[in-house]
C-alpha positions, 0 to 999 in steps of 0.5 A: 248153612249155605255151601261155598261154591268154587269161585271160578267166575270173576267176583268183581265183574267181568272186566275186573275178574279178567284183569285180576286173573291176568295180573296173577298170571303175569306176576307168576310168569315174571317172578319165575323168569326173574328168579330162574334167570338169576339162579341160572347165572349164579348156579350154572353159568357165571359168564352168562351175566355178560350175555345180552340175552340173559341181561334182557331177560332179567331187566324185562322180568323185574319191571313187569313183576313190579307193574303186575304187583301194583296192578294186583294191589289196585285190583284186589279191592274191587275184586273182593268188594264185587264192584267194577273198574270205576273203583280201581283207585278207591282209597277205602278199598285200597286201605281195606286191602292193605289191612289184610295179609295180602296187602302186607304181602304185596307191600313186602314184594315191592320192597324186596324188588327195590332191594333187588336192584343193587344186587342185580346190578352188582351181579352183572358187574362182578364175578365174586358172587358167593356173598352176592349169591346168598343175598339173592337167594334170600330175596328170591325166597322172600319173594316166594313167601309173599305169594304164600302170605297172599294165599292165606297159607298158615302154619307149616303150610307157609314154608312148604308153599314158599318152597313150592313157589321158589322151586317152580320159579327156579325151574320154569325160569331156567327153562326160558334161559335154556331156550332163549340164551342158548348156554353152553353144554356144561351149563345145560348139564348143571341146570339139568341136575338143578331141575331134577332137584326142583322137580323132586321138591315140587312133587313132595310139596305139591303132594302135601298141598293137595292133601291139605287142600282136598282132604281125600284122593276122591276129591280130585274127581268130585270137586272143581278144585280137584279137577283144576289140580289135575289139569295143573299136574297134566301141565307139569307132566307136559313140561317134564316131557319137554325136559326129557326130549331136551335131554335126549337132544343134548345127548344124541344131537339128533332131534330138533331142540326147538320142538322140545322147547315148544313143549316145555313152553306150552306146559309152563303156560298151562301151569302158570294159568292154572296156578293163578286160577287156583289162587282165586278159587276156594279149596274144598277143605276149608274152615267154615263158621257153623252159625247162621249166615245172619245174626243180630248183636245189640250194642250200647256205647254209653253216649247219646244215640250210642245204642243200636244193633249190628246185623251181621251177614257172614255168608260162607266164611272160609280161609280163602277170599270172602266178605263180611257185611254189617248193617248198623241201625239205631234203636228205632231201626234206622240205619246209621253210620258210626265213627269206627267199626272193627272186627276181630277173631280170637281163639282163647283155647289156643292163644290165637288172635285177635285177628283184626279186620277194619270194616269199611263203608260199603260203596254205593249203598246207604248209611250204616252199611259196612263191608270187610274181607274176613280174617284168616281162620287157620284152625277149627274149634270155638272162636270169639267173634268181636265187634268194636263200635265207636260212635264218637271220640270217647264213646266205644264198646265191644260186643262178642259172640262165640262161634263154632268153627269146623273144618268142612270137606266138600 
């Protein structure tokens, strides 16, 4: 069986890969700024809602996050299908994106940003923020969940990952407010306590995630993904160093605060960039199908010309972004298009599924070529891989194969 390589190089060409990575960085940064600034006002500095510098931070972060989310949605299809920017507005690729968990997550993110507008406006206009604070917290946690959904996190990992994202946003965004808006010492003291709690959450959730993704401590040094995680940890340590310098300045008033802010900002940029890279990379521990990369499955829908074969190329299937291609041919071996082709994974023993995926015509290829993002496979074990083939309005059949899925660690 082929071995999946760490996907550090852009999948959809250089331009698409660079733009995709950039949009991820901007998304993380604007989310952190929005959540951190709102959290700082609600938890540490209520009077800050009237400060122009705070207002500017919030109303800059919101549209930037919205635009970055739209860019993520448009770039996801060309990136996953390994095509160029000319397919940025391809409706088939966009439909394929929206059929997947990442498409649902991006749509939910846009909806939550729309809900956030009246909440942010109300926050700027009133000091009665008990109920408002809870509503903002719900929206903020919801936004964090969209990153976990987009990252194919399942089970217990979903709330853990969402908590990690929310804590990092509250901390890093608060640091920007601390540096840019110059709040009073009382607000700085309150934020230092919140920051300490956020760091604790990041350490606990980050340790859990690292173990789940790597499987062993040795993988930190022996895999590319582990080395990226080490660099991210180094960036967090850099930010912590800046926090320590800032606290010394607050207490002694003898050191220059700008130096500490520069250290924190540098570390934050490193953390955001590496986080975006890790999202597009494949973890060493992942679920792979142990069947051959290519198999042929016969089908017959019962109608005229409704018999043929599916030549399935799974490649190194994994829980991360991947592609499945299918070539449909008739009895004579000639490639043919069908009215509809769907794929689904089911684990009967655990009552999971069906996890459905709609196949789409592969762009720039001949007839009978279909491509799709794979369904998430959260557990190892015996899965049923089923294809539903429809050759006319009434002629349809489903063919299936059992595949053994194992949790592979490299």
